[in-house]
C-alpha positions as a Python dict, from the first residue, in 0.01 Angstrom:
ca = {
    (1, 'M'): (0, 0, 0),
    (2, 'I'): (-31, -17, -382),
    (3, 'F'): (308, -191, -391),
    (4, 'L'): (192, -462, -148),
    (5, 'R'): (-143, -512, -322),
    (6, 'F'): (30, -539, -662),
    (7, 'Y'): (268, -813, -551),
    (8, 'S'): (2, -993, -345),
    (9, 'E'): (-215, -1013, -654),
    (10, 'K'): (78, -1140, -864),
    (11, 'F'): (151, -1408, -602),
    (12, 'I'): (-212, -1524, -599),
    (13, 'W'): (-213, -1542, -980),
    (14, 'L'): (116, -1733, -968),
    (15, 'L'): (-43, -2002, -748),
    (16, 'V'): (-363, -2018, -955),
    (17, 'C'): (-163, -2043, -1278),
    (18, 'A'): (63, -2316, -1138),
    (19, 'A'): (-241, -2527, -1044),
    (20, 'L'): (-408, -2459, -1381),
    (21, 'F'): (-92, -2561, -1565),
    (22, 'A'): (-74, -2894, -1380),
    (23, 'M'): (-445, -2964, -1438),
    (24, 'T'): (-418, -2877, -1808),
    (25, 'H'): (-115, -3105, -1845),
    (26, 'V'): (-303, -3397, -1691),
    (27, 'T'): (-612, -3325, -1905),
    (28, 'N'): (-397, -3303, -2219),
    (29, 'A'): (-232, -3638, -2139),
    (30, 'W'): (-577, -3794, -2106),
    (31, 'L'): (-728, -3628, -2416),
    (32, 'F'): (-433, -3695, -2644),
    (33, 'Q'): (-298, -4022, -2503),
    (34, 'H'): (-335, -4175, -2850),
    (35, 'A'): (-125, -3892, -2996),
    (36, 'S'): (161, -3906, -2745),
    (37, 'L'): (508, -4029, -2821),
    (38, 'S'): (598, -4036, -2449),
    (39, 'T'): (498, -3869, -2122),
    (40, 'H'): (704, -3569, -2235),
    (41, 'I'): (610, -3545, -2605),
    (42, 'S'): (269, -3521, -2771),
    (43, 'W'): (151, -3425, -3119),
    (44, 'V'): (-79, -3171, -2947),
    (45, 'Y'): (26, -3009, -2620),
    (46, 'L'): (-234, -2759, -2500),
    (47, 'P'): (-38, -2638, -2193),
    (48, 'A'): (213, -2491, -2439),
    (49, 'F'): (-5, -2183, -2470),
    (50, 'L'): (-25, -2149, -2093),
    (51, 'R'): (354, -2132, -2082),
    (52, 'V'): (350, -1853, -2339),
    (53, 'A'): (57, -1672, -2177),
    (54, 'Y'): (203, -1686, -1826),
    (55, 'V'): (530, -1530, -1937),
    (56, 'L'): (347, -1263, -2136),
    (57, 'I'): (87, -1179, -1874),
    (58, 'L'): (272, -1229, -1546),
    (59, 'G'): (613, -1138, -1686),
    (60, 'P'): (922, -1356, -1731),
    (61, 'V'): (997, -1396, -1358),
    (62, 'W'): (646, -1450, -1219),
    (63, 'G'): (536, -1646, -1528),
    (64, 'G'): (848, -1861, -1524),
    (65, 'V'): (803, -1940, -1155),
    (66, 'S'): (437, -2034, -1209),
    (67, 'I'): (537, -2275, -1488),
    (68, 'F'): (815, -2421, -1272),
    (69, 'L'): (577, -2471, -977),
    (70, 'G'): (306, -2614, -1203),
    (71, 'S'): (556, -2865, -1339),
    (72, 'L'): (662, -2954, -985),
    (73, 'L'): (296, -3014, -892),
    (74, 'L'): (292, -3291, -1152),
    (75, 'G'): (553, -3472, -947),
    (76, 'V'): (861, -3658, -1055),
    (77, 'A'): (807, -3931, -1315),
    (78, 'P'): (880, -4284, -1184),
    (79, 'E'): (1185, -4318, -1409),
    (80, 'E'): (1333, -3983, -1295),
    (81, 'S'): (1539, -3874, -999),
    (82, 'V'): (1439, -3563, -805),
    (83, 'F'): (1720, -3370, -977),
    (84, 'Q'): (1593, -3479, -1319),
    (85, 'G'): (1240, -3371, -1225),
    (86, 'L'): (1370, -3031, -1116),
    (87, 'L'): (1570, -3001, -1439),
    (88, 'N'): (1261, -3082, -1650),
    (89, 'S'): (1058, -2826, -1454),
    (90, 'A'): (1329, -2565, -1511),
    (91, 'A'): (1336, -2649, -1883),
    (92, 'S'): (958, -2602, -1897),
    (93, 'A'): (993, -2253, -1752),
    (94, 'L'): (1302, -2155, -1951),
    (95, 'G'): (1164, -2215, -2303),
    (96, 'P'): (899, -1939, -2301),
    (97, 'V'): (1125, -1696, -2112),
    (98, 'L'): (1395, -1737, -2378),
    (99, 'A'): (1133, -1702, -2654),
    (100, 'L'): (1008, -1373, -2511),
    (101, 'G'): (1363, -1241, -2481),
    (102, 'L'): (1441, -1343, -2838),
    (103, 'F'): (1117, -1187, -2964),
    (104, 'K'): (1209, -852, -2803),
    (105, 'L'): (1564, -877, -2937),
    (106, 'L'): (1457, -956, -3294),
    (107, 'K'): (1167, -709, -3307),
    (108, 'E'): (1331, -439, -3094),
    (109, 'R'): (999, -379, -2916),
    (110, 'K'): (763, -534, -2665),
    (111, 'L'): (512, -792, -2775),
    (112, 'Q'): (156, -660, -2817),
    (113, 'L'): (-88, -890, -2636),
    (114, 'A'): (-378, -786, -2858),
    (115, 'S'): (-187, -872, -3178),
    (116, 'L'): (-255, -1221, -3311),
    (117, 'S'): (49, -1181, -3539),
    (118, 'D'): (277, -1115, -3240),
    (119, 'L'): (130, -1412, -3054),
    (120, 'I'): (183, -1642, -3353),
    (121, 'Q'): (546, -1531, -3385),
    (122, 'M'): (597, -1579, -3011),
    (123, 'C'): (442, -1927, -3034),
    (124, 'L'): (681, -2022, -3316),
    (125, 'L'): (984, -1905, -3120),
    (126, 'Y'): (856, -2079, -2808),
    (127, 'A'): (794, -2413, -2985),
    (128, 'L'): (1146, -2419, -3128),
    (129, 'L'): (1325, -2304, -2813),
    (130, 'N'): (1122, -2521, -2575),
    (131, 'A'): (1198, -2838, -2771),
    (132, 'M'): (1567, -2749, -2795),
    (133, 'V'): (1597, -2669, -2423),
    (134, 'H'): (1422, -2993, -2324),
    (135, 'H'): (1629, -3206, -2561),
    (136, 'F'): (1949, -3043, -2440),
    (137, 'C'): (1854, -3126, -2079),
    (138, 'W'): (1762, -3482, -2172),
    (139, 'A'): (2088, -3531, -2362),
    (140, 'Y'): (2272, -3407, -2054),
    (141, 'Q'): (2081, -3591, -1780),
    (142, 'Q'): (1836, -3842, -1932),
    (143, 'P'): (1968, -3980, -2261),
    (144, 'Y'): (1719, -4268, -2244),
    (145, 'L'): (1447, -4009, -2327),
    (146, 'L'): (1609, -3956, -2666),
    (147, 'M'): (1422, -4236, -2842),
    (148, 'S'): (1433, -4129, -3207),
    (149, 'A'): (1548, -3851, -3437),
    (150, 'S'): (1184, -3762, -3513),
    (151, 'Q'): (1093, -3670, -3155),
    (152, 'L'): (1239, -3318, -3170),
    (153, 'P'): (1021, -3212, -3467),
    (154, 'I'): (721, -3389, -3311),
    (155, 'M'): (769, -3190, -2991),
    (156, 'V'): (800, -2866, -3191),
    (157, 'I'): (477, -2948, -3379),
    (158, 'G'): (291, -3046, -3061),
    (159, 'D'): (397, -2731, -2877),
    (160, 'L'): (320, -2516, -3181),
    (161, 'L'): (-28, -2666, -3233),
    (162, 'G'): (-114, -2628, -2866),
    (163, 'A'): (25, -2275, -2846),
    (164, 'L'): (-144, -2156, -3167),
    (165, 'L'): (-479, -2305, -3071),
    (166, 'G'): (-451, -2136, -2732),
    (167, 'A'): (-345, -1802, -2888),
    (168, 'Y'): (-644, -1807, -3120),
    (169, 'V'): (-893, -1889, -2843),
    (170, 'F'): (-724, -1635, -2612),
    (171, 'T'): (-753, -1346, -2860),
    (172, 'L'): (-1116, -1433, -2936),
    (173, 'F'): (-1196, -1450, -2567),
    (174, 'M'): (-1016, -1124, -2487),
    (175, 'R'): (-1197, -936, -2763),
    (176, 'R'): (-1540, -1067, -2667),
    (177, 'S'): (-1508, -1062, -2289),
    (178, 'G'): (-1371, -713, -2241),
    (179, 'L'): (-1110, -848, -1995),
    (180, 'Y'): (-819, -703, -2190),
    (181, 'H'): (-770, -432, -1924),
    (182, 'L'): (-716, -701, -1655),
    (183, 'V'): (-453, -876, -1867),
    (184, 'E'): (-284, -545, -1944),
    (185, 'R'): (-273, -457, -1573),
    (186, 'L'): (-130, -798, -1480),
    (187, 'S'): (133, -771, -1751),
    (188, 'Q'): (282, -456, -1598),
    (189, 'D'): (631, -516, -1459),
    (190, 'K'): (589, -275, -1169),
    (191, 'P'): (306, -138, -956),
    (192, 'P'): (124, 169, -1083),
    (193, 'E'): (232, 509, -956),
    (194, 'S'): (27, 628, -661),
    (195, 'T'): (-152, 957, -719),
}
């Protein structure tokens, strides 16, 4: 029973997070339309923190799937094929998953959700890896998206600013709201032992 409840809750959070990701992406495009290089690159990208948070809280699999589904909810851009849209959605999910894996490999420990230092380091890794994964996919499938040499660093900066802003607000909120236990419970990879 605990097993079923655990995975049912994860599935509900996956759907909620996917919808929130899509809504935040649309809001970010509207808020920062003056600071966007293209539909894929902005000087400030607030959903970047959601990518990091989903992977940290829901875990790499559930978090990655929620990001992938959230990206799919945005639909395929008019200039893209369905395959290119799927590839961009996969790139969106892969960046934070790779960053979390690299963090654990470099630090030889799990990331501490309550540590702002750990979140900042994770955000740095994420911003670099996300931009590289996206640009690799674009070079492979959509070379017309490679407009200038400056777009890679702009994407890194936009993802980093969005992720750091989100990490700061997240840690403040967690400390003041007392919801840290909920996040800790959700971040568990397996259901609790029944007693």
